[in-house]
N, C-alpha and C positions, 0 to 999 in steps of 0.2 A: 556284770557290766558288759554291754555290747562291744564287740571288737570292731574298730573302725580302720579300714585300709584306705590310705590316700592314693588316688590314681592321678599321677602327674599329667599336666596338660600336654597335648601333643606338640612336638616341635615342628613348626611350619616353615622352618628355614629352607628346607629342600623342596618345598612345594612349588610347582611351576605356576607363576602368576601371569595370566594372559592380560597383557597391558596394551591399552589403546591411548591415543592422544587426540585432544580436540583443540583446534585453532580457529580463529576467526579474524579476518581482515576486513576493515570497514569500507573498502573501496574495491571496485573491480578493475582497477588500473593494472597495467602489466607489472609495474614495480611491486604492487602489493601481492600479485599472484606469484611473482618470483619469491617474495617473502614467504609465502605458503610453502613453496618447494624447499626453501632453506630450512623451514621448520621440520619438514620430513627428515632431512639430513640430521638436524639437531637431535631429534628424538631417537633416530636410528643409532647415532653414535653414543647417545646416553645409555641405551639399553643393550648394545651389542656385547659388552663385557659382563653383563649381569648373569649370574649362575642360576637364578631362580625366576627370571622374567623372560617372556617371549613377546615380541612386538607384534600385535595383531594387525593394526591398521592405524592410519591417521585420518581423522574426520575433520573437514574444514569447510567453512562457508565463506564465499568471497562476495564483497559488494552488497551485503545485506545488513540491515539495521540490527543492532544488538538490543534494542528496547523490547523486543518480543522474540520468543523462540518459534512462533508459529510458522514463519516464512523461512526458517533455516533448515533446508532439506537435509543436509548432512548431520545436523544435530538430531533430527528425527530419526535418521538412519542409525546413528549411534545408540539412541534410546531403544530402538527396535532390536538391535543386535544384543544389547544388554538383556532385554526381555527373553531373547532366544538362548541365553546362557553362553554367549560366545566370549564375554569379557569379564574379567575379575577386577580390573583397576583402570582408572582413567587419569591421565596426566593433562593438565592444562596450565597455561602461563599465569592466569590470574582470574579472579572472580569476574572482572569486567569483560574479559574475553569469553568467559563461559556464559554470562548473562548480565544485562544491565537492568533487569527488572526483578525486584525482590521476590514477587510472587512466583514467577517462572523458575527462578533459581532454586527456591526452597522446595517447590513441587517436584522438580527433577531430582534433587538430591534425596528427598524423602523416598521417592520411588526407587531410586538406585540402592538406597540402604536396605529396603525390603527385598531387593533382588540379590543382595550380598555383594554389591559393587561399590567400591570406595573411589572417591575423587580426591586427587592431590592438587592443590593450588600452589604453584611454585613461589610466586611473588609474596603471598601472604603466609606461606609455610603452614597451610591448614590441610589436615587429612581428615576427611569425613568418616574414616574408619574409627576415629576416636569418638566416644560417646559425647564428649563435651564440646564438640566442634560446631554444633548447629547454631548456637548463639553467636559464635564468631562469624559464621556464614551469613546470618541475618544482618549483622552489623556491616560486614564488607559488601554484601549485595546492595544494602541501602546506600553505602558510600558510592558503589558503582552506578546505581540509579541516579544519585545526585550528580555524579560526574557527567553522566549522559545529559542531564538537564542543564548542567553548568556549561557544557560544550555548546549546547543549543543556544543558551542565553548569550554566550560569548560571540557566537556566529551572528546572532541577531543584533547584538550591540555594534558589531562591525558593519552590518548592513545599514543600521540606523545612522551610524557616523557618516557613511558614504551618501546616505540620503540627505543628511543635513548639509553636507558641503557640496551636494549636487553632482557627485561623481558616480553614483550608483547606476548600474546598467543591467537591465533585464534582457537576457539574450533571446527572448521570444519576440520576434518582430511582428507588429500588427500588420493586417492586410494593407497593402499599398507600399510596404517597405521591405527591404532585405538588409541583413547585416553584411557589411563589407569592411574588412580590416578592423573589426570591432566597432564600427560606427553604423548608425541607421542611414541607409541610402534609399532614395525613391526608386520603386519598381514602376516603370513608366506605364506598363499595361494595366497593372492593378490600380495605379493612381488615377488613371482615366475613369475607371469604374467608380472610385470614391468621389471624384468631382461630379460625375453624373448623378450619383445618389443625392448629394447636397443640392444640386440644381433641380432635380425632380421634386424634392421635398419643398423647396422654396416656391415651386410652381403650384403647390397645393396637393400633390399626390401623397396618399397615406403610406405608411410603412409596409403594410401588407400588399398594397398595390405595387409598390416599388419592388418588393421581393418577388412577386409573380412576374413582373416584367423582366427581371434579371433571370429568373428560372427558365423563361421561354427562349433566352438567347445565350445564356452562359452555362458551361458544363458544371459549375459548382452548384450546390444546393443552398439557396438563400431563404432565410426565414425572417419573420418580423423582428425577433430579438437581435439578429445579426445586424439588421439595418439600424436599429436603435443604438447598438454598440458603436457603430461607425459615426452616427450623427452626434453622439455625446462624447466622443473620445478626443480629448485635448491634444493628443499626439499629432493629429492632422494639421494643427497650426504650429507645430514645432516645439510644443511644450510637453512637460511630463508632470503628472500628479502621482506622487509616490506613496506607497503603503495603502493601496485601495483594499488590500486584504492583509490579514495578519495571522500568525500562528499562535495558538494558545500557549500559556506559560507552563502548564503542567501536563503530565502524561495522562491519557494518550494525546499526543500533539495533534491538533486539528486546525485546518485552514478555514478562516471565517471572513466574511465580508466586513470591512471596517465601516461601521455605522456610527462612528464618532467615539468608539472605545479607545482608539489610539490616535496619536498625532499623525497628520499627513503633511507632505512637503511638496510644494508647487515650484517646479524649476522651469524657467523660461529659456527659450532659444537653445534647446539641446541638440536639435537636428533640423534638417531642411523641412519646411512646411509643404503640405499638398494643397491645403485650403487657406484662403485669405481669412484673416481674423474677423473682418467685417461680415463675411459670409457665415462663418461659424457662429458669431454672436447673434446674427439674425435668426439662425436656426434654433439656437438656445432660447431665444425670446418666444419663438413660435411654440416650442415644446412647453415652456412655462405657462403660456396662455391657453394651452389645450384644455386643461381641466374645467375652464369656464364654459366650455361647450360640451354638454353631457353626451351628445351623439358621437363625439370623436375622442372621448377620454379613453386612454389605454390603461387597462388594469394589468400590471405585471404580476404573474402568478407562478408559484412553484409547481402548479399542476400542468402548466403549458407543455404539450407534447407527450404527456404521460397517461392520458385517459383514452383508452381504446373502447370500441363498441363491440358487442357480441356479433354484430352483423359484418364486422370487418372494417367499419369506418373509423375515423379519428374524431374525437370530440374537439370542438372549438369553443372559444369563450364568447359569451354574450353579455354585454353590459346593459343592465336594466336600471330603471329608477329605484327599484326596491332591492338592488343587490346584484351580485355576479352569478351568472348561470353558465352551465356547460351543456352543449347540445351536439349530438352526432351530426356530422356534415351531411350524411345521406338523408337523415330526417329533416334537416334544415332545407334540403332541396325539395323533398317530397315525403310526406308521411307514409306513402305506399312503399318507399324504399326501406324505411326503418320505423317501427312503431314506437320506439323508446323516446319519450318526450324529454325536454330539458330538465336538468337537475341543478339545484342551487349548490354553489361551491361549499357553503357551510355544512352541507350533508356529508361531503367527502371528508371535511375536517373532523367532524364529530365521529365518523366511522373510524378514522385513523387513530384518534385519541382512545377509543374503545379497544381497538386491536392492539395498540402499543401497550396499554395497561394489562391486557390479558397475557401478552407475551412476556412482559416484565415480571409478572407474578408466577408464570408457569414455564419459563424457558428451560429450566433444568429438566423438567419431566418431558418436554416436547422436543427441544432442539438438541440437547446433549446426547440422547440415544441415537438420533438421526446422524449426528456428527460421527459418533463411534462406528456406525454402520458404514458410512461413506468412507471413513479412514480404512476400515477393514477391506471394503470393496476395492479401494484404490490400491492398497498394498497387494491384494491378490492379482489385480490387473498388471501391476508392475512386475510381480514375480512371474507372471505368464507372458510378459513382453520379452521375446527373445532378443530384440535389438538392445533393450535396456540391459539385459543380462550380459550380452556380449560386450557392450560398452564398459560396464562395471568390471568385467573380467579383464579387458584390456587395460583399464586404469589400474587395477590391482597388480597386473603384471609389470606395468611401468614402475609402480611404486616399489615392487619387489626388486627390480633391476637397480633403481636408485639406491635402495637399501644395501644391496650387494656391492654396488660400485663404491659407495661410501665406506663400507667395511674394508674392502680391499685397499682403498686409498689410505685409510687410517693405518693399516698394517704395513704400508710402504711397498706393496707388491705391484703397484701400477705406476706407469710413467705419468708425470704431472700433466703434460700437454694432452695426452690421450684422455685422462680423467676429465679435464676441463671441456674438451671437445664433445666427448660422449655425454657428459653431464648436461651440457647445454642442449644437446639434441633430445635427450629424454625430457628435459623441462619443456621444450617446445611441443613435443608430442603429448605430454600430460596436459598442458594448457588447452590444446586443440580438442582433446577428448573430453575434458571437463566442460568446455563450452558446448560441445555436441550433446553431452549428457543433460546439461541444464536445459537446452532447447527441447529435448525429448520429454523431460519432466514437466516443463511448462505447457506441453501440448496435450497432456491428459487432463483428467477431471480434478487435479489438485487445486485449480483455481476456484472451483466450487467449494472445496473444503476451506480454503483461505477465506472466502466470503462468508461462509457459515460461521467460522471462528470469529470473524469481525462482527457479525450480527450478535453473537453471544456476548462478545466483549462489550458492545454498546449497551446491551440490555443489563449486563452485570454491573455496569458503572452508572446506571440511570435510576432515577426515582420515578414513581407514577406521575403522569402529567394531567393537569386539569384544563389546559388550553392547548390549541394547536401549536406545534413546534416545527417550524420550517426546516431547521437544521437536522433534526432527527428524521423527519420525513425524507429529506434529500439524501440522508445517509443510508437508509435501509429500503426505501421503496423504489423499484425499477419501473413499474407500470401499474395502472389500475384498469381492469376490464369491467365494463358495465354489462352485467348479465341480464338485468331487467330494471325497471324503474324502482324496484325495492331491494335489489341485491347487487353487490359489487364484489370483485375479487382483487385483492392486493397481491401483486407479484413482488416478492422481496429478494434482496441479494441472497445468494446461496441457492437460487433456483427453487425456492419454496413459495407456496401460495396459501392464502387464507381468505375465506369468504366472510363478508359482513353484510348484515341487512341495514337498509336505510329507510327512513320513514318518508312517506309522500307528504 
């Protein structure tokens, strides 16, 4: 019989475990940022007496949503450091602090497990180093996602309640008003222009004509849509129509125009009027009567302002008896200036449907490699950015000083007053450096990466479409360039373009 020798498992008690902590606060207020600094001290004190753990760093994101990891810069830095083999273990307060999106949470944890990095969630007492923990993570991350949705629903319920009793206040003041002591107050200079717009319209001038008159005398840029917004806005008679837009009930949350899907609330006499009600009503009647005259019917289109010509001109809308067309302004002036003739709007719609379905079917093969290349390029640029490196070095040094200060204070070797004064000084320096770092990070091409991630997310959550979808078009298309009468190019978010052919 073969002789079997049992080799005992290695005792890992004395192995040094490089430990990091991840924290997230959901607001960028100073109180929350102070909370972040308190968490540094919390984890420092927790680990200082450990014989087999060394504190690597604390990673934290401030004022950023927890429903997606894409925009959490320090979370991405944590993952990159784990990939580089700098970390063995991560401590975090709870699943909801780590991620409020089940998919993101599980993807991160699975990758960390393959890297040999475990995550410990204090509140739930879950250690991903245990084989059986993934099912618990799934449950808790679903709870966290539901918690995020519940918070959103509660916020909206509060908003709806304030709408119903007429106390809701949107702090974005319309043109002609300013907010003063929390109340809408008339801005006399802007109010004069609002009254002029209503007067001109009642005199028979069209919206485009009014916009051009204002552009010739006012420093602001006026467009047809801006004039229509003013002429139809009930706020100018001192009333408010609430819930013109609404947020969807499920992730990813999206803001949509309320076309009757949700209740609306009309509140009278909430602030001083600029326009008399009789004048406003007369304008509304004129607008309602407009469609009876085909020559002056205005077609509101999602394509307005988005179609450019290869010659450098901008396309404008033409309303015909047989439909809506778009034509280059230069061609409209003279065919010698631009040879491209007018194109029917339905051609653009059909081309978008075709492009969207292609992307939806093949985005993994087309966009995912592009995203990875951009992320690699961005990381290389950041590594080569001496200012970023210097800022991170300073932040790391401040954290080291906080760590040391906390340890000395715990041991009772520091005067209490000195500890408090020095600690507050370090907190202020850390806050200033983090703001500077965030500004630097936002100035590079990370915005393009965020937009590309958004595009991939939209396609991932979508089904093929068989009719034109204004919402999806508005979400992903930045502009259309007409290359010829049979070829157009869609410029999408994320800085990418695709060409589609159109039929004459």
